[in-house]
Phi, psi and omega in degrees: 000138180294149182297321181294321177291322180296311181301321178285318184296326181260016172066034172277320172236157187284324184227149179297326180297327177292316178298319178298316180295321178298320178294318179296326180282349176081029180256000179251128180235141173240121182052040175085000180243142177303139184247131169280160184296339181272357181294135180278145179254139177238161176298133180098347178295147175256124181250132175240135174238121183266098176272169177297325183272358180151188183248133173253134180241138181226152172242133180281121180262325185201149177263133180292144179265345176250171183298316178224160178237158176295146180302329181293341182257009182305321183293344177282337187254331183215141179241128177279129179243152180207000000 
């Protein structure tokens, strides 16, 4: 699954276009490397998002099989690490 679709699908960002723009700006990293929006995400990958106020780190636990998941199930798919 593409990183932009994943970030939107698991409710880390509200819209896929925002995730795409974040990748273009170079603030999204997968396993320590800058990620283009077309980069595929696998289970176990570490995602970093560099916001102005700090860095958020996530670990991919599971890939969604549908386009979006309920916000209440976010913790099944991604774990925030710090």
